[in-house]
GUGU-750403 format. One line per field, with one value per residue (C-alpha): residue number from 1; residue in three letters; x, y, z. Coordinates in pm, 1 decimal. Each point is the difference from the previous one (the first is absolute). Example, Ala and Ser with C-alpha at 12.3 -4.5 7.8 and 13.67 -1.06 7.14 Angstrom:
<rs>
seq [1_2] $
type [ALA_SER] $
px [1230.0_137.0] $
py [-450.0_344.0] $
pz [780.0_-66.0] $
</rs>
This chain:
<rs>
seq [1_2_3_4_5_6_7_8_9_10_11_12_13_14_15_16_17_18_19_20_21_22_23_24_25_26_27_28_29_30_31_32_33_34_35_36_37_38_39_40_41_42_43_44_45_46_47_48_49_50_51_52_53_54_55_56_57_58_59_60_61_62_63_64_65_66_67_68_69_70_71_72_73_74_75_76_77_78_79_80_81_82_83_84_85_86_87_88_89_90_91_92_93_94_95_96_97_98_99_100_101_102_103_104_105_106_107_108_109_110_111_112_113_114_115_116_117_118_119] $
type [LYS_LYS_LYS_LYS_LYS_LYS_ARG_ILE_PHE_MET_SER_ARG_VAL_LYS_ARG_GLY_ASN_VAL_ALA_LYS_LEU_ARG_ARG_LYS_LYS_ILE_LEU_LYS_VAL_ALA_SER_GLY_PHE_ARG_GLY_SER_SER_ASN_ARG_LEU_PHE_ARG_SER_ALA_ASN_ALA_ARG_VAL_LEU_LYS_ALA_TRP_MET_HIS_ALA_TYR_LYS_GLY_ARG_LYS_ASN_ARG_LYS_ARG_ILE_PHE_ARG_GLN_ILE_TRP_ILE_ALA_ARG_ILE_ARG_ALA_PHE_ALA_ASN_GLN_ARG_GLN_THR_SER_TYR_SER_LYS_LEU_MET_MET_GLU_LEU_LYS_SER_SER_ASN_ILE_GLY_LEU_ASN_ARG_LYS_MET_LEU_SER_GLN_LEU_ILE_LEU_LEU_GLY_ASP_ALA_SER_VAL_LEU_VAL_LYS_ASN] $
px [-1523.7_48.8_-237.0_175.3_-121.0_-111.9_202.5_-153.4_214.9_-54.5_38.7_323.4_-50.2_194.9_13.4_203.2_-236.8_-72.8_375.4_52.7_-297.1_146.3_346.2_-129.8_-199.7_299.9_194.5_-251.0_10.8_389.4_10.1_141.5_270.2_379.0_233.7_-103.3_-281.1_-238.7_99.0_91.1_-287.7_177.2_181.5_-324.8_-220.3_244.9_-2.2_-381.4_-50.5_229.2_-160.9_-333.2_145.6_142.5_-333.9_-200.9_255.9_-37.3_-372.9_12.7_289.1_-176.4_-300.1_272.5_152.3_-334.7_-104.5_330.6_-62.4_-334.5_104.9_283.4_-250.2_-236.0_303.7_90.1_-366.6_12.5_352.0_-181.0_-262.7_290.5_-103.3_129.1_-132.6_-124.9_-188.4_-161.3_-109.7_-130.7_-202.6_-131.8_-113.7_-154.1_-210.7_-125.7_151.1_58.0_241.9_281.6_349.4_-53.8_-283.1_107.9_347.9_-223.3_-195.0_308.7_138.4_-327.9_5.9_-334.7_128.2_2.5_-372.3_54.0_219.5_-153.3_326.9] $
py [5712.5_-348.8_-275.6_-301.0_-327.0_-254.6_-322.8_-325.0_-281.3_-353.2_-234.6_-230.7_-350.2_-246.9_-319.4_-234.2_-277.8_12.7_-50.8_-253.1_-212.8_30.1_-123.5_-267.4_-137.0_-10.2_-157.3_-265.9_-99.4_-9.4_-206.7_-313.6_180.4_-32.3_241.2_350.0_-24.1_-94.0_253.9_319.0_172.4_139.2_-329.9_-191.8_228.4_-48.3_-371.6_-24.8_201.8_-211.2_-330.2_130.1_84.3_-360.2_-151.0_187.2_-131.4_-352.9_4.6_74.1_-246.2_-281.6_10.4_8.9_-324.0_-173.9_57.8_-148.1_-305.7_-43.5_16.9_-245.4_-256.3_69.1_-41.2_-324.2_-141.0_117.0_-184.6_-309.1_32.2_46.0_378.5_331.4_245.1_238.9_-249.2_-136.3_335.9_80.3_-315.6_83.3_345.5_-128.6_-255.2_286.4_-110.3_324.4_-130.5_225.6_-150.0_-47.0_-194.1_-208.9_-85.6_-113.9_-226.5_-136.0_-69.1_-166.6_-206.1_128.1_201.6_-279.6_42.4_345.5_-102.8_-184.1_-194.7] $
pz [3309.5_-129.3_116.8_177.7_-171.4_240.7_-24.6_49.1_127.8_-74.8_289.4_1.2_-130.7_173.6_-227.9_235.5_7.9_-360.6_-85.9_269.1_-120.3_-351.5_105.1_202.7_-277.6_-220.7_283.7_61.9_-374.7_34.8_310.4_-166.5_-183.7_94.3_133.4_79.7_-268.4_269.0_265.4_-182.5_-192.3_-286.5_-109.4_87.3_-198.1_-297.6_38.1_47.0_-330.2_-186.9_158.6_-126.6_-345.6_-40.1_130.4_-267.9_-257.9_144.9_-21.1_-369.1_-67.0_165.6_-242.1_-287.6_151.6_55.6_-365.6_-107.2_200.4_-147.6_-352.7_66.8_121.7_-287.7_-238.5_164.4_-39.5_-365.0_-61.7_130.8_-268.3_-271.5_-61.2_83.7_258.5_-239.9_-211.5_330.4_94.2_-364.7_15.4_328.0_-112.8_-327.4_212.4_202.0_320.9_206.3_264.7_114.6_55.2_364.8_-13.7_-281.3_178.9_298.5_-200.1_-145.5_349.7_110.4_-331.1_-133.6_-292.4_-259.4_-27.2_-140.7_-274.7_-302.5_-90.3] $
</rs>
């Protein structure tokens, strides 16, 4: 005779509240969106993911824009002293002034940068 194998059944897992919490979290983020994007989960989820993607890009872009602003300020200061941006930066580097562009542009705004340059 063949022996019957004893089957072990796992208990049923209901994940209703886990899914509900996940959807609720996304809908809370999407609360200010227009149209059905703040009420329906599918469209809200797509919009939230896209919004997060654009927010990430924006944070990277903001750093780029600020660097451009700092360089423009330093270039304007260099033009006042009848020199180019690259020559000014080279002069600062050769005189061992280890200021970054952000700090240098701040000094220029406050009017204290003329101390740094010999000319």
